[in-house]
N, C-alpha and C positions, 0 to 999 in steps of 0.2 A: 744453696746458700748464696745470697746476693753479695757481690763484691763490695768492699768498702771503697775501693778506688780502681778504676779501669784506665789503662793507657792504650789508646787505639791509634795505630799507625803514626806514632809520634816521629817528627822529623825536625832537624835543626841544621841550617846551613850557615856557614861562615865563609868569608872571603879573605884570601891571603894575597899580598902584593899590592901594587899600585893600581890606580884607576885604569891605566893603559894596558897593564899586564897583570892580571890577577887570576888566581885559581879558586874554584869553589870547593870548599871542604864540607862534606856532609858529615857532621860530627855525630849525629844520631839519624839513623836511616830506617824509617818506617818500622819502629819496634812496637810491639804490643805485649802487654802482660796485665795481670790483675792481682790485687792483694785482698784477701778475705779478712773479715773481722777476726781479731785475736790471732793473727798470723805473722810470722817472721818471713820476710822475703828478702833475699840477698841478691844484690847486683855485684858481680865480681869480675875482675880483669885487671890487666896491667894499667899503669898510668897512661892517660891519653886515649883510653878506649871509649869514652863518652858517658861513663856512668855518672859522674858529677854533673854533667850537662843535663842529664835526665832529671836529677834531683833539683837543679836550679829551675827547670821548666815547671816542675810540679809546684815548687814554692813561689813561682811567679817572678823570679829574678831574671829569667830569660823568656822571650816570647817564642813559642813554637813557630817554625816555618809552615808546618802542616800537622794535622792530626788533632786528637781530642784527649783531654784529661777529664774524666767523669768521676766526681767525688760526691758520694751520697746521691742527692737528686740534682746537683748542680754540675755544669760542665764548663770547660774552658777550651776555646780554640783560638786560632790566631786572629780572629775577628772580634771576639768578645771575651777578653781575658777576665777570669774571675779569681779573686784572691781568697785563699782558704787559710789565712794565717792563724785563726783561732783553732780550727779543727785539725790543722797540720802544723806541727812544730819541728824544729831542726836542731841537731847537735852537730857541731863541726869539728874538724880535725884538731886544731890547736887551741886548747882552752885559754892559753895566755894571750891570744889575740882577741878573745871574746870580750874580755874585760879591760877597761881603761885602767892602767896602773895607778892613776891619780884619783880614782873614785873608789869609795868603799863598795864592796861586793853587794851588801844588802840594798844599796840604792837601785841596782838593776832589778832586784826581786820586787821591791815596792813599786818601781816604775811599771813593771809588767802588770801587776795587780791593778793599779790605778788606770793604766791605758785601756785595759779591757773591762774596767768597771766591775771588778770581781768582789770589791768590798767597799762599804760606805764609811768605814772608820779605820784608823790606824791599828786599833786593837784587833779588829776582825782581819785586817790584812796580815798582821803578824801571826795570827792563828793559822791562816791559810798557808803562809810561807813556811811556818814551822812544820805543818803537816806534810808538805811536799819534801822538805829537807829530811824529815824522818824517814820518808819512803826510800831515800837514797842513802840512808845510814848516817845522816848528820842531824844537827839541830840548830835552831835559830841562835842559841847562846854561843855556839861554836863559830858562827859566821858574823854576828853583830859587831860592828865597829872595826872590822879588819879590811885591809887592802889585799888585792890579788897576790902580791908578793909574799904574803904571810901564809899562803896555802901551797901545797904540793900540786903537781899537774893532775894527779888522780883526784884530789879533793876539788879542784876547780872544775874538772869534767863532771863530777857528781853535782856540783852546784849548777852547772849548765843544764844538766838533765832536770834538776829540780825546777829550774826556771821554766823550762819547756813544759813541765807537767802542770804548771799553774793554771793553764787554760783548759785542763782536762781534754787534751787532743785525742782524736780517734786514731791518728797516724803520727808516728814519730820517725823522722828521717835522720838516720845516724850516718854521717859521711866520714869514713875513716876515723871513728871516734876513739880508737885505742892506739893508733900508730905513733902518737906523740907522748903517750904516758909511759911510765916506767914499766918494764917487762914484769916486775914482781906483782904489780896490781892490775895488769891487763885483763886477766881472767875474771877478776872481781867486777870489773865494769861490764864484761860480757855477761856474767851471771846476773848482774842487775837488770840488763835488758830482758833476759829470760824471765826474771821475777816480775817485771812490769807487764810482760805479755800474759803471764799466768794469773797474776793477782788483779790487774786492772783491765784485763781483756783488751789490751792495746795492741794495735798492729804496728809493726816496725819494718821500715825499709832500711836494711843494713847494707852499706856500701863499703867495699873493702877490696884490697888486693891480697889479703892474708887468708888463704884457703883453710888454714887450721882453725881460725876463729869462725869462719863461715860454716865449716862442718859442725863445730860445736854448737852453733846457734840453731842448727837444724832448720826444718821448714822447707821452703822452695828456694831455688837458686837459678839465676840467669847468668851465663858466662858471656861477657861482651868482648868484642874485638873490633876496633875501628868503626864504631857506630852501629854494629850489627850484633844481635843476639845469636850466638853460635850454637848454644845448647841451653836447655831450660827444663827443669823438672825437680823432683824431690832431691834434696841434698845428698842423701845416701846413694841414690842411683847415679847421679851426675858425677860425683867426686870419687865414688868407689868403683864404678863401672863406666868410665867416660867413653863416649862414642866418638866425639869430634876430635880430630888430631890436635887442635889447639888446646882443648881441655886436658888432653893427655900430657902435652908438653908443659902447660901451665902448672899442673899438679907436680910435675917433676922439677920445674926450674924456679918458681917464684919463692924466695925466702920469706920468712916472717919479717914483719916491719921492724926496722931498727930505730929505737926511740932516740938514738943519738943523732939521727939524720934530721936536718932542718928542711923546712918546706922548699927552700931554694935549691936543695939537692935533688928534689923530685924531678922526674923526667918531664920535659916539655915536648912540644911537637918538634921532633928532629926532622932532618931531611928524610930519614928512613920512614918515619911515621907519615910525613906528607906524601911520600911516594905510595905508601900503602893505602892511604885515604883516597888517592887519585886513581888507584889501580882499577882496571876493568875486571869483571868476574869476581871471584872470591878474593876478599881482601887479604886472606891468610896464605894465598897460593905461593907467594914469594918465599915463605919460610916452611911451608908444609912438607913433611917428608913423604907424603902420599899424594902429592899434587899430580893431576893429569893435565893434558892439553886443554881440555874444556874448562878446567878450573880457572885458567888465565883469561878466558874470553866470556864466560857466562856465569852470572850469579846463580848459585844453587837454590833450588826450591826447598821449602821446609818439608821435613819428613818427621814421622812420629814412630819411635821405637818403644812399644808399650805406652807409657804415659810421659815419655821424654821427647821434647822438641829438639830436633837436630837440623842444622842448616849446612848440609855438606853433600857434594856430588856422590860420595860413597854410598849414600842412603837414598837420595832423591831419585824417583823414577824406578 
């Protein structure tokens, strides 16, 4: 099967500090993966691991330092960036930040239809909008004339999904889409993604730090830490039989997302994170209970256990 999208040796560098004294942070370090048609692929890891940076590069919001993004028959690299905004759409974490509180929600839906020239008349545009709203459990009548404040977080996230579906994308990127919605409706949003995958044959890049929803989504998963993919393979094998020490600790220690927490409460790059990004060898060596001397000096080579990718000195060589 030909992949819908391929990520080849993708790399992104940032610099911290002043011009006279600054450190280079490799936020994404030569990672590769592919997503097949009608497949759910999860990028998981704690905040600051680089998973959102990967999404931003795929969407064209960030320019890769190196590597290629191949989507269908088009490719993007740091020399010739290509935008895939119609074929690739995104859902973000906070639905209340997606919509201007002073604009009616329907304006965003009509704006998307007209921007992509999906309809020649308002009546046809309304038909398309209603169809996409129905696919997420809503209708145009429920949305028309209302402002964002008149909807719950779950409803707004569904409207965001409907808006993304207007262009009939092949790939939907969902970046922490349920961490800001009420816990009682979190699984209904996750079930909606699975429904879209089954009924529309849509591929989904699901980005999360919540391993419970990652497991429920099934498909393939890549566990990231400080810009590296530490382990990758089928969700059932990676999460139920983790090989990498980080995956084992992640499964034990990361709680489910707290809907009461605000974006400003999320972890930013702390001194510890900066140190880990700058560390030689394996980035996880400072926390790893199974670290060896060579882990602190040499980056491990990738190894394969059955069909699971693992980047750890315990298995390389």
